C-alpha positions as CSV (number, residue, x, y, z in Angstrom):
1,M,0.2,-13.8,26.8
2,A,1.4,-11.1,24.5
3,L,-2.0,-10.6,22.8
4,S,-5.2,-10.6,24.8
5,K,-8.9,-10.3,23.8
6,I,-11.0,-7.9,25.9
7,K,-14.5,-6.4,25.8
8,L,-14.5,-2.6,25.9
9,G,-17.1,-2.5,28.7
10,K,-14.8,-4.1,31.2
11,Y,-12.6,-1.0,31.2
12,I,-15.0,1.9,30.4
13,E,-16.3,4.4,32.9
14,L,-19.2,6.6,31.8
15,Y,-19.1,10.2,32.8
16,S,-22.1,12.6,32.7
17,E,-21.4,16.1,34.1
18,K,-23.6,18.9,32.8
19,C,-22.1,22.3,32.1
20,N,-25.1,24.1,33.7
21,I,-24.5,27.1,31.4
22,P,-27.7,27.9,29.5
23,N,-26.4,30.3,26.9
24,L,-23.3,28.8,25.3
25,T,-22.4,30.0,21.8
26,N,-21.3,28.0,18.8
27,D,-17.7,28.9,19.5
28,Q,-18.0,27.4,23.0
29,V,-19.5,24.1,22.0
30,S,-17.6,21.3,20.2
31,G,-18.7,19.0,17.5
32,V,-16.9,15.8,16.3
33,N,-15.9,15.5,12.6
34,K,-15.4,12.5,10.4
35,D,-11.7,12.5,11.2
36,K,-12.6,11.8,14.8
37,E,-11.5,15.2,16.1
38,F,-13.2,17.9,18.0
39,F,-13.9,21.1,16.1
40,E,-15.3,24.5,17.0
41,P,-17.5,26.3,16.3
42,S,-20.2,23.6,16.5
43,N,-22.6,23.6,13.5
44,Q,-25.7,24.0,15.7
45,V,-26.5,24.8,19.3
46,G,-29.8,24.6,21.1
47,S,-31.6,27.5,22.8
48,D,-30.8,26.1,26.3
49,T,-27.3,24.6,26.7
50,S,-27.4,23.9,30.4
51,K,-27.7,20.2,29.9
52,Y,-24.7,20.0,27.5
53,K,-22.0,17.7,28.7
54,I,-18.4,18.3,29.8
55,V,-15.6,16.3,28.2
56,P,-12.5,16.6,30.5
57,P,-9.0,16.1,29.1
58,G,-8.2,12.4,28.6
59,Y,-11.9,11.6,28.0
60,F,-13.8,10.4,24.9
61,A,-17.1,11.8,23.4
62,C,-19.1,9.5,21.1
63,N,-22.4,10.0,19.3
64,L,-23.6,6.5,18.6
65,M,-26.9,7.7,17.1
66,H,-25.0,8.9,14.0
67,V,-23.0,5.8,13.1
68,G,-25.5,4.7,10.4
69,R,-26.1,8.2,9.1
70,D,-22.4,9.1,8.7
71,V,-21.1,5.5,8.1
72,V,-18.4,6.4,10.6
73,L,-18.2,6.2,14.4
74,P,-18.3,9.9,15.4
75,I,-15.9,9.7,18.4
76,A,-13.1,12.0,19.6
77,Y,-10.5,12.0,22.3
78,N,-9.8,15.1,24.2
79,H,-6.0,15.5,23.7
80,S,-6.1,19.1,25.0
81,K,-5.6,20.5,28.5
82,I,-9.0,22.1,28.7
83,N,-12.6,20.8,28.9
84,K,-14.7,20.4,25.8
85,I,-18.5,20.8,25.9
86,V,-20.7,18.7,23.6
87,S,-24.4,18.1,22.9
88,P,-26.3,15.8,25.4
89,A,-26.6,13.3,22.5
90,Y,-23.0,12.3,23.1
91,Q,-21.8,9.6,25.5
92,V,-18.8,10.7,27.5
93,F,-16.4,8.1,29.0
94,K,-12.9,7.3,30.0
95,F,-10.9,4.1,30.6
96,K,-10.3,3.0,34.1
97,M,-6.9,3.6,35.7
98,N,-4.3,0.8,35.4
99,C,-6.3,-1.2,32.9
100,E,-4.9,-3.2,29.9
101,L,-5.8,-0.5,27.4
102,I,-4.1,2.9,26.9
103,S,-6.6,5.6,25.8
104,E,-4.4,6.9,23.0
105,Y,-4.0,3.4,21.7
106,F,-7.7,2.9,21.5
107,F,-8.0,6.2,19.7
108,L,-5.4,4.9,17.1
109,Y,-7.4,1.7,16.9
110,L,-10.5,3.6,15.9
111,K,-8.9,5.7,13.1
112,S,-9.5,3.2,10.4
113,D,-12.1,2.8,7.6
114,E,-12.2,-0.9,8.5
115,R,-13.3,-0.1,12.1
116,D,-15.9,2.3,10.8
117,R,-17.4,-0.3,8.6
118,F,-17.5,-2.7,11.5
119,F,-19.4,-0.2,13.7
120,W,-21.7,0.7,10.8
121,F,-22.4,-3.0,10.2
122,N,-23.5,-3.3,13.9
123,T,-26.0,-0.5,13.9
124,D,-29.4,-1.4,15.3
125,G,-31.5,-0.9,12.1
126,S,-33.8,1.7,13.8
127,V,-35.1,4.9,12.1
128,R,-31.9,6.7,13.2
129,D,-29.8,3.6,12.3
130,G,-27.6,4.1,15.3
131,M,-25.6,1.8,17.5
132,T,-26.6,1.0,21.1
133,W,-24.3,1.6,24.0
134,D,-24.6,-2.1,25.0
135,D,-23.4,-3.1,21.5
136,F,-20.5,-0.7,21.7
137,I,-19.2,-1.9,25.1
138,N,-19.5,-5.5,24.0
139,V,-17.1,-5.0,21.1
140,D,-14.1,-7.4,21.4
141,I,-10.6,-6.1,20.6
142,E,-7.2,-7.7,20.6
143,L,-4.5,-6.0,22.5
144,P,-0.7,-6.3,22.7
145,T,1.0,-5.6,26.0
146,I,1.0,-2.1,27.5
147,E,4.6,-1.6,26.6
148,I,3.9,-2.4,22.9
149,Q,0.8,-0.1,23.0
150,Q,2.9,2.7,24.4
151,K,5.6,2.3,21.8
152,Y,3.2,2.8,18.9
153,V,1.4,5.6,20.7
154,D,4.8,7.4,21.0
155,I,5.4,7.0,17.3
156,Y,2.0,8.5,16.5
157,N,2.5,11.4,19.0
158,A,5.8,12.2,17.4
159,M,4.2,12.5,13.9
160,I,1.3,14.6,15.3
161,E,3.7,17.0,17.0
162,N,5.7,17.5,13.8
163,Q,2.4,18.2,11.9
164,R,1.2,20.6,14.6
165,C,4.6,22.5,14.5
166,Y,4.0,22.9,10.7
167,E,0.4,24.0,11.4
168,R,1.6,26.7,13.9
169,G,3.8,28.1,11.2
170,L,0.7,28.3,9.0
171,D,-1.0,30.4,11.7
172,D,1.9,32.8,11.7
173,L,1.7,33.2,7.9
174,K,-2.1,33.9,8.1
175,L,-1.5,36.4,10.9
176,V,1.0,38.3,8.6
177,C,-1.6,38.4,5.8
178,D,-4.4,39.6,8.1
179,A,-2.2,42.2,9.9
180,Y,-1.0,43.6,6.5
181,I,-4.6,44.2,5.4
182,E,-5.5,45.7,8.8
183,E,-2.5,48.1,8.5
184,L,-3.6,49.1,5.0
185,K,-7.1,49.9,6.4
186,H,-5.5,52.5,8.6
187,N,-3.1,54.0,6.1
188,I,-5.0,54.4,2.9
189,P,-8.6,55.4,2.2
190,C,-11.2,52.6,1.8
191,K,-13.3,52.6,-1.3
192,V,-16.6,50.9,-2.2
193,I,-15.8,47.8,-4.3
194,G,-19.0,47.8,-6.4
195,P,-17.5,49.7,-9.4
196,Y,-14.8,47.1,-9.7
197,L,-17.1,44.0,-9.6
198,K,-19.1,42.5,-12.5
199,R,-22.0,40.2,-11.6
200,E,-22.0,37.1,-13.8
201,D,-24.9,34.9,-14.6
202,I,-23.8,32.4,-17.3
203,R,-25.8,29.1,-17.2
204,N,-24.2,25.8,-17.8
205,G,-26.6,24.6,-20.5
206,K,-27.6,21.1,-21.6
207,N,-24.2,19.9,-22.6
208,G,-22.2,21.9,-20.1
209,S,-19.5,21.1,-17.6
210,K,-19.9,18.2,-15.1
211,N,-17.4,19.9,-12.7
212,V,-20.0,20.7,-10.1
213,M,-18.8,22.1,-6.7
214,G,-20.1,23.6,-3.5
215,V,-18.7,26.5,-1.5
216,S,-17.5,25.4,1.9
217,T,-17.4,27.2,5.2
218,T,-13.6,27.0,4.9
219,K,-14.0,29.3,1.9
220,E,-13.0,26.9,-0.8
221,F,-14.7,24.9,-3.6
222,R,-15.4,21.4,-2.5
223,E,-17.3,18.3,-3.6
224,P,-21.0,18.8,-3.0
225,T,-22.2,17.5,0.4
226,S,-25.6,16.5,-1.0
227,K,-26.2,14.1,-3.9
228,V,-26.2,16.0,-7.2
229,N,-27.6,14.7,-10.4
230,K,-24.8,15.5,-12.9
231,D,-27.2,15.0,-15.7
232,E,-29.3,18.0,-14.6
233,L,-26.9,20.8,-14.3
234,S,-28.2,23.0,-17.1
235,N,-29.5,25.7,-14.8
236,Y,-26.3,25.8,-12.7
237,K,-24.1,28.9,-12.9
238,I,-20.6,28.8,-14.4
239,V,-17.7,30.1,-12.4
240,K,-14.9,30.8,-14.9
241,P,-11.2,30.8,-13.9
242,R,-10.4,33.8,-11.7
243,Q,-14.0,34.4,-10.9
244,I,-15.5,34.3,-7.4
245,S,-18.7,32.7,-6.1
246,F,-20.4,33.2,-2.7
247,V,-23.3,31.8,-0.7
248,Q,-25.8,34.4,0.2
249,T,-27.1,32.7,3.4
250,T,-25.2,33.3,6.6
251,H,-27.5,32.0,9.3
252,N,-26.4,28.3,9.2
253,E,-22.9,28.9,7.9
254,K,-22.0,31.7,10.4
255,V,-19.4,32.9,7.9
256,F,-19.2,34.6,4.5
257,C,-18.8,31.5,2.3
258,N,-16.9,32.4,-0.8
259,A,-14.4,30.7,-3.1
260,F,-12.0,31.8,-5.8
261,N,-11.6,29.7,-9.0
262,D,-7.8,29.5,-9.2
263,T,-7.9,26.6,-11.6
264,D,-7.9,26.7,-15.4
265,K,-11.3,24.9,-15.7
266,D,-14.9,26.1,-15.4
267,I,-16.7,25.2,-12.2
268,V,-20.5,25.0,-11.9
269,V,-22.3,25.9,-8.8
270,T,-26.0,26.0,-7.7
271,S,-28.0,28.8,-9.2
272,V,-28.7,30.3,-5.8
273,N,-25.0,31.3,-5.5
274,E,-23.7,34.6,-6.7
275,V,-20.9,34.7,-9.2
276,F,-18.8,37.7,-10.1
277,S,-15.5,38.8,-11.8
278,V,-13.2,41.6,-10.7
279,D,-11.6,44.4,-12.7
280,E,-8.0,43.2,-12.3
281,E,-6.6,46.5,-13.5
282,I,-7.7,47.9,-10.1
283,V,-8.2,44.9,-7.7
284,L,-6.6,41.4,-7.8
285,P,-9.3,38.8,-7.0
286,E,-6.8,37.0,-4.7
287,Y,-6.4,40.2,-2.7
288,L,-10.2,40.6,-2.5
289,V,-10.7,37.1,-1.2
290,M,-8.0,37.7,1.4
291,F,-10.1,40.5,2.6
292,F,-13.2,38.3,2.7
293,N,-11.5,35.5,4.4
294,R,-10.7,37.3,7.7
295,P,-12.9,36.7,10.8
296,E,-13.6,40.5,10.8
297,F,-15.4,40.2,7.5
298,D,-17.4,37.2,8.7
299,R,-18.7,39.4,11.5
300,Y,-19.4,42.2,9.1
301,A,-21.4,40.0,6.8
302,R,-23.4,38.5,9.6
303,F,-24.2,41.9,11.0
304,H,-25.3,43.2,7.7
305,S,-27.4,40.2,6.8
306,W,-31.0,41.1,6.6
307,G,-33.3,39.2,9.0
308,S,-35.6,36.5,7.6
309,A,-36.1,32.8,8.0
310,R,-32.7,32.5,6.3
311,E,-30.5,35.5,7.0
312,T,-28.8,36.6,3.7
313,F,-25.9,38.8,2.6
314,T,-26.9,39.7,-0.9
315,W,-25.2,41.1,-4.0
316,D,-26.5,44.5,-3.1
317,D,-24.9,44.2,0.3
318,L,-21.6,43.1,-1.2
319,I,-21.2,45.9,-3.6
320,K,-21.5,48.4,-0.7
321,V,-18.4,46.9,1.0
322,K,-15.4,49.2,1.4
323,I,-11.8,48.0,1.3
324,P,-8.4,49.6,1.2
325,I,-7.4,49.4,-2.5
326,A,-3.6,49.5,-2.5
327,S,-1.4,49.7,-5.6
328,K,-1.1,46.6,-7.8
329,N,2.4,46.1,-6.6
330,V,1.4,46.2,-3.0
331,Q,-1.5,43.9,-3.6
332,Q,0.7,41.4,-5.4
333,S,3.3,41.4,-2.7
334,I,0.8,40.4,0.0
335,V,-0.9,38.0,-2.4
336,N,2.4,36.2,-2.9
337,V,2.6,35.6,0.9
338,Y,-1.0,34.4,0.8
339,K,-0.2,32.0,-2.0
340,I,2.6,30.5,0.1
341,Y,0.1,30.2,3.0
342,K,-2.4,28.4,0.7
343,E,0.2,26.0,-0.6
344,R,1.4,25.1,2.8
345,K,-2.2,24.7,4.0
346,S,-2.7,22.2,1.3
347,I,0.4,20.3,2.3
348,N,-0.8,20.3,5.9
349,V,-4.1,18.7,4.8
350,K,-2.2,16.0,3.0
351,L,0.0,15.5,6.1
352,K,-3.1,15.0,8.3
353,S,-4.5,12.5,5.7
354,Q,-1.2,10.6,5.6
355,I,-1.1,10.4,9.4
356,K,-4.7,9.0,9.4
357,D,-3.7,6.4,6.8
358,I,-0.7,5.4,8.9
359,C,-2.9,4.6,12.0
360,P,-4.1,1.2,10.7
361,I,-0.5,0.4,9.8
362,L,0.6,1.2,13.4
363,I,-2.1,-0.9,14.9
364,K,-1.2,-3.8,12.6
365,G,2.5,-3.4,13.5
366,S,1.7,-3.5,17.2
367,L,-0.4,-6.6,16.8
368,D,2.2,-8.3,14.7
369,E,4.9,-7.5,17.3
370,G,2.6,-8.8,20.0
371,R,2.1,-12.1,18.2
372,K,5.9,-12.5,17.6
373,T,6.5,-11.8,21.3
374,K,4.0,-14.5,22.1
375,E,5.7,-17.0,19.9
376,V,9.1,-16.3,21.6
């Protein structure tokens, strides 16, 4: 038979090896995002990480407790050549050798909104609204032959390799931008930026903009992660075009979260955010955010955050920052490179999204091919 129906549990081997390292940092622990990929640093790490689990190359990590909460199956496949380390809440497993299911094909199978809805529908209805391990391993899936699975896995891997080549080019561009600023720091005097910044506090008002945004850890404006009542935005702050907003807290974010409004529309943000404009006769706002967006500045902001229940990097801290203020022409030249980086970064995000959208098409194609083979 070209298509066969199997239960996952028949081919799965659980794996539970503790890392036995009690003091891992966020950068050493992986989380799993909604795109079913590992990411570092992890959002949150416990005080004792010795019971955290190892995910070897070729293994999966899955957090079934969060299926209902996220309305996706949080699962990732370790494509890399190094071990990942995840929270004890994850189940770690691999597929048995020489079974009917290729691990990469199963990963493709899962990258589908339809599959996520299926797993969400089968949650247990508990307080956590998770999925049990027994329910997971009792899932039935249809499979084409190993040869057909491998054919479509190869197509997927070729697309991923092209996207990663493009991404590596992005890293080179970012390195150029960061290195340029680092060179300027050593070649021209650094000045306090306070005199060139103007704190803004314009409220949205009763009939103001509905264009509400949050500021992400990737240092961009994004759709709010929490539900926001767009009829109650009167106290929100306006970020006009070419203005910058930043989040004062650094404890949870671990970075200096800031975003530049490079659109031609007003954006509204929560009133706890700071908003400011820049004297563009002296400093280009794009140049300033380039300085903010380096890992070195994240470390600076974290170090200078004052300790409390919520560590904060305030307006008073920001205006004391010193940067190398080059001539407008020099600033513009490096900003031009940075704009290319941002444009290509946006293209890379679209490429990733397109590849994700292609996964269900690849699975359908493999099943259709399997059925036709059966008919022959």
